[in-house]
KOLKOL-562247 format. One record per residue (C-alpha): residue in three letters; x, y, z. Coordinates in pm, whole numbers, always signed. Example, Ala and Ser with C-alpha at 12.3 -4.5 7.8 and 13.67 -1.06 7.14 Angstrom:
2
code;east;north;up
ALA;+1230;-450;+780
SER;+1367;-106;+714
This chain:
687
code;east;north;up
UNK;+13180;+8517;+7474
UNK;+12864;+8453;+7274
UNK;+12602;+8266;+7482
UNK;+12365;+8006;+7359
UNK;+12052;+7915;+7554
UNK;+12037;+7538;+7596
UNK;+11680;+7561;+7705
UNK;+11492;+7453;+8006
UNK;+11293;+7173;+8172
UNK;+10968;+7336;+8279
UNK;+11145;+7660;+8321
UNK;+11322;+7551;+8638
UNK;+11665;+7450;+8495
UNK;+11871;+7603;+8223
UNK;+12221;+7615;+8082
UNK;+12398;+7906;+7903
UNK;+12725;+7839;+7724
UNK;+12932;+7974;+7439
UNK;+12913;+7843;+7083
UNK;+13138;+7544;+7162
UNK;+12948;+7441;+7472
UNK;+13209;+7569;+7713
UNK;+13108;+7756;+8031
UNK;+13363;+8009;+8147
UNK;+13190;+8259;+8374
UNK;+13302;+8618;+8342
UNK;+13167;+8914;+8539
UNK;+12961;+9042;+8247
UNK;+12836;+8705;+8109
UNK;+12550;+8521;+8275
UNK;+12666;+8178;+8165
UNK;+12642;+7858;+8362
UNK;+12407;+7578;+8476
UNK;+12125;+7729;+8681
UNK;+11845;+7590;+8890
UNK;+11624;+7754;+9152
UNK;+11796;+8091;+9141
UNK;+12143;+7941;+9193
UNK;+12434;+7881;+8949
UNK;+12545;+7518;+8990
UNK;+12827;+7536;+8734
UNK;+13035;+7838;+8649
UNK;+13319;+7651;+8477
UNK;+13284;+7367;+8232
UNK;+13581;+7359;+7981
UNK;+13658;+7073;+7742
UNK;+14017;+7025;+7607
UNK;+14163;+6750;+7385
UNK;+14536;+6706;+7439
UNK;+14541;+7045;+7612
UNK;+14369;+7232;+7330
UNK;+14035;+7410;+7364
UNK;+13772;+7305;+7108
UNK;+13625;+7523;+6830
UNK;+13276;+7498;+6683
UNK;+13198;+7362;+6330
UNK;+12812;+7347;+6369
UNK;+12532;+7328;+6619
UNK;+12192;+7169;+6628
UNK;+11942;+7316;+6884
UNK;+11621;+7203;+6737
UNK;+11478;+7092;+7071
UNK;+11443;+7327;+7362
UNK;+11587;+7078;+7617
UNK;+11893;+6955;+7415
UNK;+12173;+7073;+7185
UNK;+12452;+6906;+6985
UNK;+12788;+7078;+6923
UNK;+13014;+6956;+6642
UNK;+13373;+7053;+6732
UNK;+13740;+7018;+6649
UNK;+14033;+7078;+6885
UNK;+14242;+7393;+6830
UNK;+14196;+7709;+6628
UNK;+13983;+7720;+6306
UNK;+14300;+7669;+6095
UNK;+14282;+7306;+6206
UNK;+13946;+7254;+6025
UNK;+14095;+7132;+5705
UNK;+14160;+6754;+5720
UNK;+14115;+6737;+6096
UNK;+14233;+6406;+6236
UNK;+13997;+6416;+6529
UNK;+13655;+6568;+6595
UNK;+13418;+6583;+6888
UNK;+13040;+6568;+6932
UNK;+12902;+6725;+7247
UNK;+12542;+6620;+7311
UNK;+12387;+6814;+7594
UNK;+12050;+6789;+7754
UNK;+11861;+6931;+8051
UNK;+11628;+6659;+8163
UNK;+11578;+6702;+8537
UNK;+11950;+6761;+8561
UNK;+12244;+6845;+8334
UNK;+12377;+6564;+8111
UNK;+12649;+6570;+7852
UNK;+12756;+6288;+7623
UNK;+13107;+6336;+7472
UNK;+13204;+6147;+7162
UNK;+13560;+6168;+7027
UNK;+13619;+6045;+6672
UNK;+13953;+5933;+6529
UNK;+13950;+6009;+6150
UNK;+14301;+5880;+6080
UNK;+14406;+5530;+5969
UNK;+14623;+5481;+6272
UNK;+14542;+5425;+6631
UNK;+14558;+5743;+6837
UNK;+14584;+5835;+7207
UNK;+14415;+6138;+7353
UNK;+14391;+6311;+7678
UNK;+14037;+6440;+7726
UNK;+14000;+6687;+8010
UNK;+13687;+6857;+8152
UNK;+13764;+7138;+8398
UNK;+13474;+7202;+8641
UNK;+13407;+7460;+8905
UNK;+13128;+7657;+9061
UNK;+13076;+7982;+9258
UNK;+12713;+7913;+9350
UNK;+12618;+8274;+9281
UNK;+12254;+8371;+9321
UNK;+12104;+8425;+8972
UNK;+11992;+8785;+9041
UNK;+12344;+8906;+9129
UNK;+12531;+8721;+8852
UNK;+12758;+8982;+8693
UNK;+12797;+9177;+9018
UNK;+13112;+9197;+9226
UNK;+13027;+8974;+9532
UNK;+13229;+8784;+9779
UNK;+13043;+8464;+9888
UNK;+12961;+8501;+10260
UNK;+12945;+8124;+10301
UNK;+13212;+7848;+10248
UNK;+13286;+7688;+9908
UNK;+13419;+7328;+9916
UNK;+13541;+7063;+9675
UNK;+13589;+6693;+9736
UNK;+13629;+6366;+9547
UNK;+13427;+6079;+9679
UNK;+13348;+5741;+9525
UNK;+13474;+5853;+9190
UNK;+13255;+6163;+9181
UNK;+13336;+6528;+9206
UNK;+13142;+6721;+9469
UNK;+13136;+7101;+9446
UNK;+12950;+7266;+9728
UNK;+12854;+7577;+9919
UNK;+12733;+7604;+10275
UNK;+12619;+7905;+10473
UNK;+12470;+7812;+10809
UNK;+12166;+7580;+10717
UNK;+12174;+7687;+10356
UNK;+12346;+7431;+10135
UNK;+12382;+7370;+9766
UNK;+12594;+7102;+9598
UNK;+12692;+6994;+9250
UNK;+12772;+6624;+9196
UNK;+12953;+6524;+8878
UNK;+12991;+6162;+8761
UNK;+13095;+5981;+8443
UNK;+13007;+5641;+8282
UNK;+13371;+5583;+8171
UNK;+13681;+5553;+8395
UNK;+13842;+5890;+8469
UNK;+14094;+6039;+8697
UNK;+13888;+6269;+8913
UNK;+14049;+6552;+9099
UNK;+13907;+6861;+9273
UNK;+13935;+7071;+8950
UNK;+13771;+6824;+8704
UNK;+13797;+6490;+8522
UNK;+14069;+6354;+8299
UNK;+14033;+6066;+8051
UNK;+14342;+5886;+7889
UNK;+14195;+5708;+7590
UNK;+14306;+5513;+7290
UNK;+14088;+5500;+6976
UNK;+14140;+5252;+6694
UNK;+14161;+5377;+6329
UNK;+13835;+5542;+6222
UNK;+13695;+5451;+6568
UNK;+13524;+5641;+6844
UNK;+13509;+5674;+7221
UNK;+13224;+5805;+7426
UNK;+13132;+5886;+7787
UNK;+12829;+6047;+7949
UNK;+12886;+6312;+8215
UNK;+12602;+6361;+8462
UNK;+12579;+6686;+8659
UNK;+12319;+6729;+8926
UNK;+12247;+7040;+9128
UNK;+12122;+6957;+9474
UNK;+11905;+7181;+9687
UNK;+11993;+7024;+10019
UNK;+11808;+7019;+10349
UNK;+12003;+7024;+10674
UNK;+11979;+6640;+10678
UNK;+12153;+6621;+10340
UNK;+11841;+6522;+10138
UNK;+11744;+6704;+9814
UNK;+11422;+6887;+9884
UNK;+11286;+6824;+9528
UNK;+11295;+6445;+9579
UNK;+11033;+6482;+9860
UNK;+10810;+6727;+9671
UNK;+10758;+6563;+9325
UNK;+11049;+6329;+9228
UNK;+10884;+6223;+8894
UNK;+10939;+6586;+8765
UNK;+11310;+6537;+8819
UNK;+11336;+6186;+8675
UNK;+11174;+6242;+8344
UNK;+11380;+6113;+8045
UNK;+11456;+6256;+7701
UNK;+11190;+6035;+7524
UNK;+10924;+6160;+7762
UNK;+11013;+6527;+7695
UNK;+11010;+6460;+7320
UNK;+10673;+6311;+7344
UNK;+10551;+6597;+7558
UNK;+10676;+6848;+7304
UNK;+10498;+6663;+7016
UNK;+10175;+6656;+7217
UNK;+10208;+7024;+7307
UNK;+10251;+7128;+6943
UNK;+9979;+6886;+6831
UNK;+9715;+7040;+7065
UNK;+9788;+7395;+6950
UNK;+9607;+7537;+6649
UNK;+9785;+7489;+6317
UNK;+9890;+7806;+6139
UNK;+9977;+7864;+5773
UNK;+10047;+8198;+5613
UNK;+10159;+8326;+5276
UNK;+10429;+8533;+5460
UNK;+10655;+8262;+5597
UNK;+10822;+8474;+5875
UNK;+10482;+8450;+6062
UNK;+10485;+8074;+6044
UNK;+10840;+8064;+6167
UNK;+10791;+8286;+6468
UNK;+10462;+8112;+6547
UNK;+10624;+7775;+6582
UNK;+10927;+7915;+6760
UNK;+10693;+8087;+7011
UNK;+10507;+7760;+7076
UNK;+10825;+7568;+7138
UNK;+10970;+7842;+7360
UNK;+10645;+7867;+7552
UNK;+10683;+7486;+7622
UNK;+11036;+7543;+7728
UNK;+10943;+7822;+7967
UNK;+10690;+7610;+8167
UNK;+10791;+7652;+8530
UNK;+10687;+7395;+8782
UNK;+10659;+7567;+9126
UNK;+10727;+7343;+9429
UNK;+10374;+7417;+9557
UNK;+10209;+7280;+9242
UNK;+10479;+7089;+9051
UNK;+10227;+6922;+8818
UNK;+10068;+7249;+8708
UNK;+10335;+7458;+8527
UNK;+10289;+7820;+8437
UNK;+10522;+8045;+8231
UNK;+10852;+8153;+8381
UNK;+10916;+8513;+8297
UNK;+11232;+8453;+8089
UNK;+11600;+8365;+8059
UNK;+11843;+8428;+8205
UNK;+11725;+8671;+8473
UNK;+11365;+8571;+8542
UNK;+11350;+8193;+8536
UNK;+11121;+8186;+8835
UNK;+10755;+8236;+8952
UNK;+10632;+8587;+8881
UNK;+10283;+8751;+8880
UNK;+10264;+8997;+8594
UNK;+10445;+8783;+8327
UNK;+10226;+8470;+8351
UNK;+9907;+8662;+8368
UNK;+9981;+8873;+8057
UNK;+10123;+8570;+7878
UNK;+9823;+8359;+7960
UNK;+9607;+8648;+7806
UNK;+9820;+8646;+7500
UNK;+9797;+8270;+7440
UNK;+9433;+8204;+7539
UNK;+9328;+8107;+7186
UNK;+9615;+7863;+7157
UNK;+9699;+7718;+7503
UNK;+9401;+7806;+7725
UNK;+9488;+7570;+8010
UNK;+9794;+7778;+8102
UNK;+9557;+8043;+8240
UNK;+9409;+7803;+8499
UNK;+9753;+7707;+8640
UNK;+9841;+8078;+8662
UNK;+9518;+8174;+8838
UNK;+9558;+7879;+9082
UNK;+9922;+7935;+9175
UNK;+9890;+8309;+9215
UNK;+9570;+8259;+9414
UNK;+9754;+8034;+9657
UNK;+10016;+8306;+9713
UNK;+9772;+8603;+9721
UNK;+9852;+8855;+9987
UNK;+9666;+8818;+10319
UNK;+9837;+9050;+10571
UNK;+10013;+9385;+10584
UNK;+10388;+9315;+10562
UNK;+10611;+9621;+10495
UNK;+10917;+9416;+10416
UNK;+10742;+9211;+10142
UNK;+10519;+9501;+10032
UNK;+10236;+9261;+10103
UNK;+9870;+9369;+10143
UNK;+9549;+9164;+10165
UNK;+9428;+9068;+9820
UNK;+9743;+9173;+9648
UNK;+9902;+8945;+9380
UNK;+10272;+8884;+9407
UNK;+10537;+9024;+9191
UNK;+10782;+8734;+9215
UNK;+10897;+8441;+9421
UNK;+11259;+8336;+9442
UNK;+11431;+8040;+9613
UNK;+11800;+8141;+9643
UNK;+12049;+8244;+9909
UNK;+11959;+8610;+9913
UNK;+11592;+8525;+9999
UNK;+11695;+8264;+10261
UNK;+11892;+8529;+10453
UNK;+11643;+8807;+10393
UNK;+11880;+9014;+10183
UNK;+11608;+9039;+9920
UNK;+11230;+9041;+9994
UNK;+11131;+8780;+9744
UNK;+10969;+8500;+9938
UNK;+10733;+8620;+9795
UNK;+10757;+8985;+9707
UNK;+10447;+9181;+9631
UNK;+10588;+9510;+9486
UNK;+10364;+9528;+9174
UNK;+10050;+9740;+9146
UNK;+9934;+9592;+8812
UNK;+9924;+9216;+8884
UNK;+9613;+9246;+9108
UNK;+9367;+9398;+8858
UNK;+9519;+9189;+8576
UNK;+9430;+8877;+8778
UNK;+9054;+8959;+8758
UNK;+9091;+9044;+8384
UNK;+9252;+8703;+8314
UNK;+8979;+8521;+8505
UNK;+8706;+8684;+8307
UNK;+8877;+8648;+7967
UNK;+8942;+8284;+8037
UNK;+8571;+8214;+8096
UNK;+8471;+8420;+7793
UNK;+8701;+8198;+7586
UNK;+8644;+7860;+7740
UNK;+8300;+7882;+7899
UNK;+8449;+7715;+8212
UNK;+8219;+7856;+8479
UNK;+8355;+7626;+8748
UNK;+8692;+7811;+8735
UNK;+8514;+8146;+8787
UNK;+8339;+8010;+9092
UNK;+8648;+7835;+9221
UNK;+8842;+8172;+9223
UNK;+8556;+8391;+9335
UNK;+8715;+8468;+9679
UNK;+9050;+8552;+9513
UNK;+8886;+8780;+9256
UNK;+8674;+8957;+9515
UNK;+8985;+9014;+9731
UNK;+9170;+9155;+9428
UNK;+8883;+9391;+9348
UNK;+8879;+9494;+9716
UNK;+9251;+9565;+9705
UNK;+9206;+9816;+9413
UNK;+8988;+10038;+9638
UNK;+9129;+9967;+9984
UNK;+9504;+9956;+9937
UNK;+9566;+10062;+9576
UNK;+9382;+10397;+9634
UNK;+9658;+10539;+9861
UNK;+9541;+10894;+9803
UNK;+9174;+10837;+9848
UNK;+9082;+10978;+9508
UNK;+8970;+10663;+9333
UNK;+9286;+10600;+9137
UNK;+9541;+10318;+9177
UNK;+9868;+10447;+9314
UNK;+10194;+10279;+9431
UNK;+10451;+10353;+9692
UNK;+10683;+10095;+9832
UNK;+10647;+9993;+10198
UNK;+10995;+9849;+10197
UNK;+11217;+10157;+10166
UNK;+11540;+9956;+10182
UNK;+11511;+9696;+9908
UNK;+11166;+9742;+9761
UNK;+11101;+9861;+9403
UNK;+11044;+10235;+9357
UNK;+10837;+10185;+9044
UNK;+10573;+9910;+9076
UNK;+10422;+9914;+8726
UNK;+10559;+9715;+8435
UNK;+10819;+9979;+8366
UNK;+11005;+9910;+8693
UNK;+11343;+10076;+8643
UNK;+11408;+10389;+8851
UNK;+11416;+10633;+8558
UNK;+11113;+10487;+8374
UNK;+10845;+10727;+8498
UNK;+10942;+11095;+8428
UNK;+10809;+11423;+8312
UNK;+10852;+11538;+7955
UNK;+11169;+11732;+8051
UNK;+11322;+11427;+8226
UNK;+11256;+11520;+8588
UNK;+11146;+11238;+8819
UNK;+10801;+11274;+8986
UNK;+10737;+11251;+9358
UNK;+10587;+10935;+9502
UNK;+10329;+10798;+9525
UNK;+10266;+10760;+9149
UNK;+9956;+10662;+8953
UNK;+10055;+10555;+8602
UNK;+9790;+10573;+8340
UNK;+9780;+10204;+8248
UNK;+9702;+10111;+8611
UNK;+9378;+10301;+8582
UNK;+9298;+10127;+8257
UNK;+9358;+9791;+8422
UNK;+9146;+9888;+8725
UNK;+8857;+10007;+8496
UNK;+8873;+9683;+8297
UNK;+8885;+9470;+8619
UNK;+8575;+9642;+8755
UNK;+8379;+9601;+8425
UNK;+8475;+9232;+8412
UNK;+8427;+9179;+8782
UNK;+8071;+9314;+8739
UNK;+8003;+9057;+8468
UNK;+8135;+8773;+8692
UNK;+7930;+8891;+8985
UNK;+7612;+8915;+8791
UNK;+7636;+8595;+8583
UNK;+7823;+8357;+8817
UNK;+7838;+8480;+9171
UNK;+7468;+8577;+9188
UNK;+7546;+8914;+9336
UNK;+7377;+9186;+9125
UNK;+7410;+9456;+9380
UNK;+7792;+9410;+9376
UNK;+7781;+9409;+8998
UNK;+7590;+9736;+8991
UNK;+7836;+9891;+9235
UNK;+8141;+9788;+9023
UNK;+7986;+9925;+8707
UNK;+7911;+10255;+8879
UNK;+8266;+10284;+9003
UNK;+8408;+10196;+8664
UNK;+8196;+10461;+8491
UNK;+8307;+10721;+8748
UNK;+8670;+10612;+8703
UNK;+8652;+10651;+8330
UNK;+8496;+10996;+8351
UNK;+8754;+11125;+8600
UNK;+9046;+10961;+8419
UNK;+8963;+11131;+8088
UNK;+8955;+11462;+8269
UNK;+9257;+11437;+8495
UNK;+9506;+11249;+8277
UNK;+9442;+11430;+7944
UNK;+9737;+11646;+7843
UNK;+9565;+11923;+7653
UNK;+9872;+12077;+7495
UNK;+9974;+11744;+7346
UNK;+9636;+11573;+7316
UNK;+9749;+11240;+7474
UNK;+9717;+11089;+7819
UNK;+9986;+11165;+8085
UNK;+10220;+10882;+8171
UNK;+10114;+10927;+8535
UNK;+10006;+11155;+8813
UNK;+10258;+11236;+9088
UNK;+10213;+11264;+9464
UNK;+10123;+11634;+9420
UNK;+9851;+11551;+9166
UNK;+10054;+11692;+8877
UNK;+10039;+11533;+8532
UNK;+10372;+11346;+8455
UNK;+10345;+11457;+8096
UNK;+10598;+11233;+7907
UNK;+10463;+11069;+7588
UNK;+10496;+10689;+7624
UNK;+10376;+10355;+7505
UNK;+10161;+10324;+7815
UNK;+9880;+10515;+7640
UNK;+9842;+10206;+7405
UNK;+9743;+9986;+7705
UNK;+9454;+10231;+7765
UNK;+9303;+10116;+7437
UNK;+9283;+9750;+7518
UNK;+9144;+9826;+7856
UNK;+8864;+10037;+7707
UNK;+8902;+10344;+7929
UNK;+8965;+10578;+7641
UNK;+8675;+10807;+7532
UNK;+8587;+10725;+7171
UNK;+8633;+11088;+7073
UNK;+9000;+11079;+7190
UNK;+9105;+10746;+7047
UNK;+9205;+10887;+6705
UNK;+9455;+11107;+6864
UNK;+9603;+10820;+7065
UNK;+9636;+10608;+6749
UNK;+9793;+10899;+6571
UNK;+10061;+10939;+6848
UNK;+10131;+10566;+6865
UNK;+10201;+10544;+6493
UNK;+10360;+10880;+6477
UNK;+10744;+10936;+6428
UNK;+10812;+11009;+6792
UNK;+10680;+10671;+6917
UNK;+10683;+10434;+6617
UNK;+11028;+10331;+6512
UNK;+10927;+10136;+6194
UNK;+10972;+9806;+6387
UNK;+10734;+9892;+6670
UNK;+10615;+10143;+6934
UNK;+10886;+10272;+7159
UNK;+10850;+10264;+7536
UNK;+10925;+10638;+7545
UNK;+10894;+10891;+7260
UNK;+11184;+11059;+7084
UNK;+11224;+11406;+7217
UNK;+11140;+11324;+7576
UNK;+11405;+11422;+7831
UNK;+11509;+11064;+7920
UNK;+11466;+10911;+7580
UNK;+11742;+10663;+7492
UNK;+11698;+10401;+7214
UNK;+11883;+10150;+7429
UNK;+11711;+10256;+7756
UNK;+11541;+9951;+7908
UNK;+11204;+10122;+7964
UNK;+11282;+10467;+7809
UNK;+11311;+10409;+7434
UNK;+11341;+10041;+7349
UNK;+11071;+9848;+7163
UNK;+10907;+9560;+7358
UNK;+10722;+9303;+7146
UNK;+10475;+9223;+7426
UNK;+10392;+9594;+7469
UNK;+10324;+9623;+7095
UNK;+10108;+9311;+7092
UNK;+9869;+9466;+7343
UNK;+9875;+9802;+7173
UNK;+9774;+9641;+6845
UNK;+9493;+9451;+7023
UNK;+9374;+9780;+7164
UNK;+9388;+9955;+6832
UNK;+9168;+9691;+6682
UNK;+8923;+9731;+6970
UNK;+8873;+10090;+6877
UNK;+8857;+10020;+6491
UNK;+9208;+10120;+6390
UNK;+9266;+9813;+6180
UNK;+9537;+9962;+5958
UNK;+9736;+10092;+6248
UNK;+9717;+9760;+6429
UNK;+9835;+9585;+6107
UNK;+10137;+9814;+6077
UNK;+10254;+9724;+6427
UNK;+10198;+9349;+6364
UNK;+10390;+9374;+6032
UNK;+10684;+9556;+6205
UNK;+10713;+9318;+6494
UNK;+10697;+9004;+6268
UNK;+10946;+9158;+6029
UNK;+11175;+9217;+6325
UNK;+11144;+8846;+6426
UNK;+11321;+8758;+6104
UNK;+11638;+8909;+6238
UNK;+11619;+8702;+6557
UNK;+11572;+8362;+6389
UNK;+11205;+8374;+6481
UNK;+11263;+8420;+6851
UNK;+11167;+8773;+6950
UNK;+11378;+8901;+7251
UNK;+11235;+9083;+7551
UNK;+11328;+9420;+7398
UNK;+11526;+9571;+7112
UNK;+11661;+9917;+7027
UNK;+11425;+10205;+6955
UNK;+11638;+10329;+6664
UNK;+11460;+10450;+6350
UNK;+11430;+10162;+6109
UNK;+11581;+10373;+5830
UNK;+11892;+10434;+6042
UNK;+11985;+10084;+6140
UNK;+11800;+9875;+5883
UNK;+11820;+9589;+6139
UNK;+11660;+9569;+6487
UNK;+11936;+9606;+6753
UNK;+11883;+9378;+7046
UNK;+11886;+9527;+7391
UNK;+12216;+9398;+7547
UNK;+12079;+9241;+7861
UNK;+11738;+9121;+7718
UNK;+11583;+8803;+7838
UNK;+11559;+8555;+7544
UNK;+11344;+8358;+7533
UNK;+11101;+8569;+7740
UNK;+10749;+8467;+7802
UNK;+10583;+8799;+7711
UNK;+10786;+8828;+7390
UNK;+10703;+8454;+7309
UNK;+10335;+8542;+7352
UNK;+10348;+8848;+7129
UNK;+10321;+8677;+6790
UNK;+10021;+8469;+6916
UNK;+9829;+8780;+7034
UNK;+9915;+8945;+6700
UNK;+9764;+8654;+6511
UNK;+9447;+8690;+6724
UNK;+9443;+9056;+6650
UNK;+9499;+9024;+6266
UNK;+9221;+8764;+6240
UNK;+8996;+8961;+6470
UNK;+8917;+8663;+6694
UNK;+8665;+8744;+6966
UNK;+8434;+8517;+7165
UNK;+8066;+8618;+7164
UNK;+7850;+8383;+7370
UNK;+7926;+8035;+7244
UNK;+8057;+8147;+6909
UNK;+8391;+8263;+6784
UNK;+8359;+8561;+6556
UNK;+8638;+8615;+6297
UNK;+8688;+8961;+6152
UNK;+9022;+8962;+5953
UNK;+9210;+9277;+5880
UNK;+9542;+9182;+5721
UNK;+9816;+9399;+5577
UNK;+9886;+9299;+5218
UNK;+10222;+9139;+5305
UNK;+10049;+8864;+5505
UNK;+9841;+8747;+5211
UNK;+9630;+8465;+5357
UNK;+9623;+8327;+5710
UNK;+9469;+8005;+5816
UNK;+9444;+7910;+6176
UNK;+9295;+7562;+6218
UNK;+9143;+7388;+6525
UNK;+9116;+7694;+6761
UNK;+9006;+7560;+7104
UNK;+8729;+7723;+7307
UNK;+8372;+7699;+7435
UNK;+8265;+7626;+7077
UNK;+8483;+7307;+7062
UNK;+8731;+7361;+6783
UNK;+8689;+7584;+6475
UNK;+8893;+7733;+6190
UNK;+8967;+8088;+6109
UNK;+9079;+8215;+5766
UNK;+9175;+8558;+5675
UNK;+9271;+8688;+5328
UNK;+9386;+9031;+5205
UNK;+9181;+8990;+4887
UNK;+8846;+8890;+5037
UNK;+8827;+8966;+5409
UNK;+8447;+8993;+5409
UNK;+8419;+8629;+5300
UNK;+8568;+8510;+5625
UNK;+8367;+8696;+5884
UNK;+8237;+8411;+6100
UNK;+8427;+8099;+6217
UNK;+8172;+7949;+6453
């Protein structure tokens, strides 16, 4: 069954269905109506006179609503159909669907309209797995409404289905017996609400921030117009960039997640369908990507992650003082401690990235108050790097899970069990120190020193951080350099050996600044060489490595977010042409995904497939992929804040022609940036 994402409200609620709007959950298909890590509908089937409906067309121009144009029966019925159906669906605090049946004949007609409904209340992160619910499922009809529910001790979830037109409601769904006059129509609105119930039967969200649940469609439409209106306006001679830029802004609006702690300050959810929740790494990196376009998102991210920052040692949660969480989930598995996600801290990169985001936000906006507000959180994060990140006592950031039962083995962005390997495919011993973690730690110390000196009035602390950063850079370039390949090792293992696989991680070292200038040309050469560069983008793992697989999640696919940061780093070291090749490949790939870049796609050579092949289980939309085109625009135009000015240094591949980015927000107010292939030098300063 082909799924279609029928978007989100603030990242908290989403629906996945097939092309006709039906939901028919199968083990391998993550379809349904989801909220707060629970599936609230797993079956939602429409029939007219006993026949399933087939799609004619679909309109999904808004992220929170979709319209399906349908006819009953098989496609052979399309010619001179006597009846058609419009299915208008929206996710506005809950799930609502308006059904309109149209009689196209010159005679009155009677129809039986049936909606079958059901739910398994499966936790989101085990959808697709064989699981017998440990609790009790129930169904009942009460006051003309269908109640589908699940209860396990004090944990309770319920779906309530109602309709605006009279119906026969039974425990399996709703039936409408209708008569429509010649060329007439009939309509009803079905309302489906998923309840997160307390033991007293009240929905917990009504007591936290009820206005977030009760917003209407007009309010959401106005919110989207305002969101797009505040963002810089982009025009480009190469239209695919314009298309993916707007698609990214819309999807970024759709992915805004409102945590229960701060419901009025949304931050990006990681992605659909698997990661529609609060995470650490994804909102930090996404906020970095979109700073020139939506700077306020960074503040919400810093505040929410600061509230949940680790404060104690907890082996189950992998928590340590100063550590930034990996993710926070709300579902059944967390409630019964079957998964350690309330919150879970198994990520070694989120903590230094937190400091990097805080500094970059101030550089861009000039908002010193935010730097002072989060001084304690940033200091705690910097302390974590040395106190808890340095497991081996050698000055590097390592990871090893405390939770041996359910914790993650790999706690870098490449989290799958086979992602960190030697060149020949062997897996290294724990703990592990991946190369990009050292780059992040170096960058965090350099940036932390600036914050300490300029805003926290602590020059001694700043001097210490700078000394530590310089020492880290020197040792890193000695210990991680693979001399027989002239690149940086993917990691060091617990025995201190170089984990010598060639990977995309080396590109992150460029944007962190830890690479010696003399070695940068070799890194650029590898990144754009045939082993790593597919023609669409840089692979996560190079061809020829023992575990390379073009459809391996972290061992051969191309990730747009990964490539956006690699391109940014290439420009930092002066490799403008190489950065442009990556940008061109990723934007070209977006054409094949209707402007919406997926989380990952296959690492096949471009000449082999001539079309980017989507990774089968990729999140889409995904926050980091959504942010990738925006960071690529910043990279192509060379946008960098210097004091109170925005400097523009365009370096555009010929295909882009001319790019205009108007009303860029920042400490300078709002300015324009223009880049042209023909005359880049004429557009050097935009302040």
